[in-house]
C-alpha positions as CSV (number, residue, x, y, z in Angstrom):
1,M,-68.3,49.4,-45.3
2,A,-66.7,47.0,-42.9
3,V,-64.8,44.0,-44.1
4,A,-64.1,41.0,-41.8
5,Y,-60.7,39.5,-41.4
6,N,-60.2,36.4,-39.2
7,G,-63.1,37.5,-37.0
8,W,-62.1,41.1,-36.8
9,F,-63.2,44.1,-38.8
10,S,-61.3,46.8,-40.6
11,V,-62.7,49.9,-42.3
12,A,-62.3,49.7,-46.1
13,A,-62.6,52.9,-48.1
14,G,-62.1,51.9,-51.6
15,A,-59.7,54.0,-53.5
16,R,-58.5,55.8,-50.3
17,T,-57.3,52.5,-48.9
18,V,-55.4,51.7,-52.1
19,A,-53.9,55.1,-52.1
20,R,-52.9,54.9,-48.4
21,H,-51.1,51.5,-49.0
22,L,-49.5,52.8,-52.2
23,G,-48.3,55.9,-50.3
24,C,-46.7,53.7,-47.6
25,F,-45.0,51.6,-50.3
26,I,-43.7,54.7,-52.0
27,L,-42.5,56.1,-48.7
28,V,-40.6,53.0,-47.7
29,A,-39.2,52.6,-51.2
30,T,-38.0,56.3,-51.2
31,V,-36.5,56.0,-47.8
32,S,-34.8,52.8,-48.7
33,A,-33.2,54.4,-51.8
34,A,-32.1,57.4,-49.9
35,L,-30.3,55.3,-47.3
36,L,-29.0,52.4,-49.5
37,W,-25.5,53.8,-49.8
38,S,-25.2,54.5,-46.0
39,T,-26.2,51.0,-44.9
40,S,-23.3,49.5,-46.9
41,Q,-20.7,52.0,-45.6
42,P,-18.7,52.0,-42.3
43,A,-19.6,54.4,-39.6
44,S,-18.2,57.9,-40.0
45,S,-18.1,61.1,-38.0
46,A,-21.3,62.3,-39.8
47,E,-23.1,59.0,-40.5
48,K,-26.2,59.6,-42.7
49,I,-29.1,58.1,-40.8
50,I,-32.8,58.0,-41.3
51,A,-35.0,57.3,-38.3
52,D,-38.7,57.1,-38.2
53,Y,-41.5,57.8,-35.8
54,G,-45.1,56.8,-36.0
55,G,-47.4,59.8,-35.7
56,T,-48.2,63.2,-34.2
57,S,-49.0,62.2,-30.6
58,G,-46.9,63.5,-27.7
59,F,-45.3,60.2,-27.0
60,Q,-43.2,60.7,-30.2
61,A,-41.5,63.7,-28.6
62,P,-38.3,61.9,-27.5
63,L,-37.1,61.5,-31.1
64,W,-38.2,65.0,-32.0
65,A,-36.3,66.4,-29.0
66,A,-33.1,64.6,-30.0
67,K,-33.3,66.1,-33.4
68,E,-34.5,69.6,-32.6
69,G,-32.2,69.9,-29.6
70,G,-29.2,69.3,-31.8
71,F,-28.0,66.2,-30.0
72,F,-27.6,64.0,-33.0
73,A,-25.2,66.5,-34.5
74,K,-23.5,66.9,-31.1
75,Y,-22.6,63.2,-31.2
76,G,-21.4,63.3,-34.9
77,L,-24.5,62.0,-36.6
78,D,-26.4,63.4,-39.6
79,V,-30.0,62.2,-38.8
80,E,-33.2,62.8,-40.8
81,I,-36.4,61.8,-39.1
82,V,-39.5,60.8,-41.1
83,M,-43.0,59.8,-40.1
84,I,-44.1,56.3,-41.1
85,P,-47.6,55.7,-39.5
86,G,-48.2,52.1,-38.4
87,G,-45.8,49.6,-36.8
88,T,-45.9,47.2,-39.6
89,Q,-44.8,49.8,-42.2
90,S,-42.1,51.0,-39.7
91,M,-40.7,47.5,-39.4
92,Q,-40.7,47.0,-43.1
93,A,-38.6,50.1,-43.6
94,L,-36.2,49.0,-40.8
95,I,-35.8,45.5,-42.1
96,S,-35.3,46.7,-45.7
97,G,-32.6,49.1,-44.7
98,G,-34.7,52.1,-45.5
99,T,-34.3,53.3,-41.9
100,L,-31.6,52.4,-39.3
101,F,-33.7,53.2,-36.2
102,A,-37.4,53.1,-35.5
103,Q,-39.2,54.8,-32.6
104,S,-42.2,52.5,-32.1
105,S,-44.3,50.8,-29.5
106,A,-42.7,47.5,-28.5
107,A,-45.4,45.4,-30.1
108,A,-44.2,45.9,-33.7
109,P,-40.6,45.0,-33.1
110,I,-41.5,42.0,-30.9
111,N,-43.9,40.7,-33.5
112,S,-41.2,41.2,-36.2
113,R,-38.7,39.2,-34.2
114,L,-41.3,36.5,-33.5
115,G,-41.6,36.3,-37.3
116,G,-37.9,35.7,-37.8
117,S,-36.3,39.1,-38.2
118,D,-33.3,40.3,-36.2
119,V,-35.0,43.4,-34.9
120,V,-34.4,44.1,-31.2
121,L,-35.3,46.8,-28.6
122,L,-32.4,49.1,-27.8
123,A,-34.1,51.4,-25.3
124,A,-37.5,52.7,-24.1
125,S,-38.4,56.3,-23.3
126,I,-42.0,55.6,-22.2
127,N,-43.0,52.4,-20.4
128,K,-46.7,52.9,-19.8
129,Y,-49.7,53.2,-22.0
130,P,-50.0,57.0,-22.7
131,F,-53.7,56.7,-23.6
132,S,-57.1,57.6,-22.3
133,V,-60.2,55.5,-23.2
134,V,-62.5,58.0,-24.9
135,A,-66.2,57.4,-25.8
136,R,-69.1,59.2,-27.4
137,P,-71.1,61.3,-25.0
138,Q,-73.9,58.8,-24.7
139,I,-71.5,56.3,-23.2
140,K,-71.1,57.1,-19.5
141,T,-69.4,54.0,-17.9
142,P,-67.2,51.1,-19.0
143,A,-70.2,48.8,-18.7
144,D,-71.8,50.7,-21.6
145,I,-69.1,49.5,-24.0
146,A,-70.5,46.1,-24.7
147,G,-71.7,45.7,-28.3
148,K,-70.1,49.0,-29.4
149,K,-67.6,49.8,-32.2
150,V,-64.1,50.3,-30.9
151,G,-61.5,52.0,-33.0
152,V,-57.7,51.4,-33.1
153,V,-54.8,52.5,-35.3
154,R,-54.3,48.9,-36.5
155,L,-55.5,45.5,-35.3
156,G,-53.0,43.8,-33.1
157,G,-51.1,47.1,-32.2
158,S,-50.7,49.0,-28.9
159,N,-54.1,50.6,-29.1
160,E,-55.8,47.3,-29.1
161,S,-53.5,45.9,-26.5
162,A,-54.3,48.8,-24.2
163,L,-58.0,48.4,-24.7
164,R,-57.9,44.7,-24.0
165,K,-56.0,45.3,-20.8
166,A,-58.5,47.9,-19.7
167,F,-61.4,45.6,-20.6
168,G,-59.8,42.9,-18.4
169,L,-59.7,45.3,-15.5
170,W,-63.3,46.2,-16.1
171,N,-64.5,42.6,-16.6
172,I,-65.6,43.3,-20.2
173,D,-65.3,40.4,-22.7
174,P,-63.4,41.7,-25.7
175,K,-65.5,39.5,-27.9
176,S,-68.5,41.6,-26.9
177,V,-67.2,44.6,-29.0
178,I,-66.4,45.2,-32.6
179,F,-62.8,46.3,-33.2
180,L,-62.3,48.5,-36.2
181,Q,-59.0,49.5,-37.8
182,M,-59.3,53.2,-38.3
183,G,-55.8,54.8,-38.6
184,E,-54.3,57.6,-36.7
185,A,-55.8,59.6,-33.8
186,A,-57.2,62.6,-35.7
187,S,-59.2,60.2,-38.0
188,R,-60.5,58.3,-35.0
189,L,-61.6,61.5,-33.3
190,V,-63.6,62.5,-36.3
191,A,-65.1,59.0,-36.4
192,L,-66.2,59.4,-32.8
193,S,-67.9,62.7,-33.7
194,T,-69.8,61.2,-36.6
195,G,-70.8,58.0,-34.9
196,T,-68.7,55.7,-37.1
197,L,-66.9,54.8,-33.8
198,D,-68.2,54.6,-30.2
199,V,-64.9,54.1,-28.3
200,T,-61.2,54.6,-29.0
201,V,-58.0,55.4,-27.2
202,L,-56.4,58.9,-27.6
203,A,-53.4,60.7,-26.2
204,P,-52.7,64.4,-25.8
205,P,-53.3,66.6,-27.7
206,H,-56.3,64.7,-29.0
207,T,-57.7,64.2,-25.6
208,L,-58.1,67.9,-25.1
209,K,-60.0,68.1,-28.4
210,A,-62.2,65.2,-27.2
211,R,-63.1,67.0,-24.0
212,Q,-63.9,70.2,-26.0
213,M,-66.2,68.0,-28.1
214,K,-67.9,66.7,-24.9
215,M,-66.7,63.2,-25.3
216,T,-66.6,60.9,-22.3
217,I,-63.1,60.1,-20.8
218,L,-63.6,56.7,-19.3
219,A,-60.1,56.2,-17.9
220,D,-56.5,57.5,-18.2
221,L,-54.5,54.3,-18.7
222,K,-51.2,55.7,-17.5
223,A,-52.8,55.8,-14.0
224,L,-53.5,52.1,-14.0
225,P,-51.1,49.4,-12.8
226,I,-50.1,48.4,-16.3
227,Y,-46.6,48.5,-17.9
228,Y,-46.1,48.7,-21.6
229,P,-43.1,49.9,-23.6
230,Q,-44.9,52.5,-25.7
231,S,-42.0,54.5,-27.0
232,T,-39.0,52.3,-27.8
233,L,-36.0,52.4,-30.1
234,A,-35.8,49.4,-32.4
235,V,-32.8,48.4,-34.4
236,R,-31.5,45.4,-36.3
237,E,-28.9,43.3,-34.6
238,S,-26.9,43.5,-37.8
239,L,-26.4,47.2,-37.2
240,L,-25.3,46.6,-33.6
241,E,-22.7,44.2,-34.9
242,R,-21.6,46.3,-37.9
243,S,-21.7,49.8,-36.4
244,P,-21.9,49.7,-32.6
245,Q,-20.5,53.1,-32.3
246,V,-23.2,54.6,-34.5
247,A,-25.8,52.9,-32.3
248,K,-24.1,54.1,-29.1
249,S,-23.9,57.7,-30.4
250,F,-27.6,57.6,-31.4
251,L,-28.4,56.3,-27.9
252,K,-26.5,59.2,-26.3
253,A,-28.3,61.8,-28.4
254,Y,-31.7,60.2,-27.6
255,M,-31.0,60.1,-23.9
256,E,-29.8,63.7,-23.8
257,G,-32.8,64.7,-25.9
258,V,-35.2,63.1,-23.3
259,H,-33.4,64.9,-20.5
260,W,-33.5,68.2,-22.4
261,F,-37.2,67.9,-23.1
262,R,-38.0,67.0,-19.5
263,T,-36.0,69.9,-18.0
264,N,-36.5,72.7,-20.6
265,R,-40.2,73.4,-20.8
266,E,-40.2,76.4,-23.1
267,A,-37.8,74.8,-25.6
268,A,-39.9,71.6,-25.4
269,L,-43.1,73.5,-26.2
270,K,-41.4,74.9,-29.3
271,V,-40.6,71.4,-30.4
272,L,-44.2,70.3,-29.9
273,R,-45.4,73.4,-31.7
274,K,-43.5,72.4,-34.8
275,Y,-44.5,68.7,-34.9
276,L,-48.0,69.1,-33.7
277,R,-48.5,72.0,-36.0
278,T,-50.5,74.1,-33.6
279,E,-50.1,77.5,-32.0
280,E,-52.7,76.7,-29.3
281,R,-50.9,77.1,-26.0
282,E,-53.4,75.0,-24.1
283,I,-52.8,72.0,-26.4
284,L,-49.0,72.4,-26.2
285,E,-49.0,72.7,-22.4
286,E,-51.4,69.8,-21.8
287,T,-49.3,67.6,-24.1
288,Y,-46.0,68.5,-22.4
289,D,-47.5,68.2,-18.9
290,Y,-48.8,64.7,-19.7
291,F,-45.8,63.2,-21.4
292,A,-42.7,64.8,-19.9
293,P,-43.1,63.1,-16.5
294,M,-43.7,59.8,-18.2
295,M,-40.3,59.8,-19.9
296,V,-37.7,57.4,-18.5
297,P,-34.3,59.0,-18.0
298,S,-32.5,55.7,-17.9
299,L,-34.1,54.4,-21.2
300,R,-34.4,50.9,-19.7
301,V,-37.1,48.8,-21.3
302,N,-39.6,47.5,-18.7
303,L,-39.4,43.7,-19.0
304,E,-42.8,43.3,-17.3
305,G,-44.3,45.2,-20.2
306,V,-42.5,43.0,-22.7
307,Q,-43.9,40.0,-20.9
308,E,-47.4,41.5,-21.2
309,I,-47.0,41.7,-25.0
310,L,-45.7,38.1,-25.2
311,T,-48.7,36.9,-23.1
312,Q,-51.1,38.7,-25.4
313,E,-49.4,37.4,-28.5
314,G,-49.4,33.9,-27.1
315,Q,-53.2,33.8,-27.6
316,R,-52.7,33.7,-31.4
317,L,-49.1,32.5,-31.5
318,P,-48.3,29.8,-28.9
319,A,-44.6,30.0,-29.5
320,A,-44.6,33.5,-28.0
321,T,-45.3,32.1,-24.6
322,R,-42.1,30.1,-24.7
323,R,-39.9,33.2,-25.2
324,K,-38.3,35.3,-22.5
325,P,-38.5,39.2,-22.5
326,S,-34.7,39.3,-22.6
327,D,-34.8,37.6,-26.0
328,F,-36.1,40.9,-27.4
329,V,-34.0,43.5,-25.6
330,R,-30.3,44.4,-26.0
331,E,-29.0,46.6,-23.2
332,R,-25.2,46.2,-23.7
333,L,-24.8,49.8,-24.9
334,L,-26.9,51.2,-22.0
335,D,-24.7,49.1,-19.7
336,E,-21.6,50.7,-21.2
337,L,-23.0,54.2,-20.8
338,D,-23.8,53.4,-17.2
339,R,-20.2,52.2,-16.5
340,E,-18.8,55.2,-18.3
341,G,-20.9,57.5,-16.1
342,F,-22.8,59.1,-19.0
343,T,-26.3,58.2,-17.8
344,H,-25.7,59.6,-14.4
345,K,-25.7,63.1,-15.8
346,F,-29.3,62.8,-16.8
347,R,-31.0,61.3,-13.8
């Protein structure tokens, strides 16, 4: 059944919904306990760190690469990476001290800071929407979307933001569709196949599966003139003040991981094989070929994309329109790496 919240709709599934939220609570609590000792300790040569990523789409690969390529260890960090689906849960873990770094779309950290937290964006590895708008086979053009059920990971997140931007370019009134909160990509693809959803956004490898299922690909949003920091590193300012060297070492590892992923195809395919949990060469190659060119070697956050988020948030939170993109980004460490010549090795 569908339950309305403030004019929107989210899918409720009884006990499954309770279990999902309980699972998120247990994950955050467990992560918090695991890291409690490290957040109160000074930085060391092998700082214990937990960092999270949001799912199993290819735009999560920068963090995977930094881990699997051995770059965290290279820069003296002991890093465990965990998956926490959903930006809200990711920010809860970050603010509670359960994680020290979060790889997330920029919307969640920006919303967290607008709500009063000290979360900031440290870097960005992908600055465009890495999504395609995918519809059931009966839908042939964007004009057919009106009145249809449109699925997103969560209401207010980057999926919805991407769709609203596409609707604007297509002159489609967002009020003419029903937004449904449906969770991660695999679930939405199943919902498309059963008719629970009519439209969603997907990224490789799920777009390949969608094509195999004869779904309609209405648009590849990365080809549109839209900027959006999709894969960013979020941290708390308190960490930057308490342990700047830890943050700098993490940033070095992340930057080198991006470079290694972009320039070592076979090694990158092995990383994707592990985290996507597939042996299908076609899926792995499509995912790599789509995402590797999108990655930003400099790790600079696109401020135009941050402004886009603030403009959208301003529709529900007027205070967002009075904030500047620079209020949400801290580039001092990237500036230091530039001056030291570190970043020039990876361009």
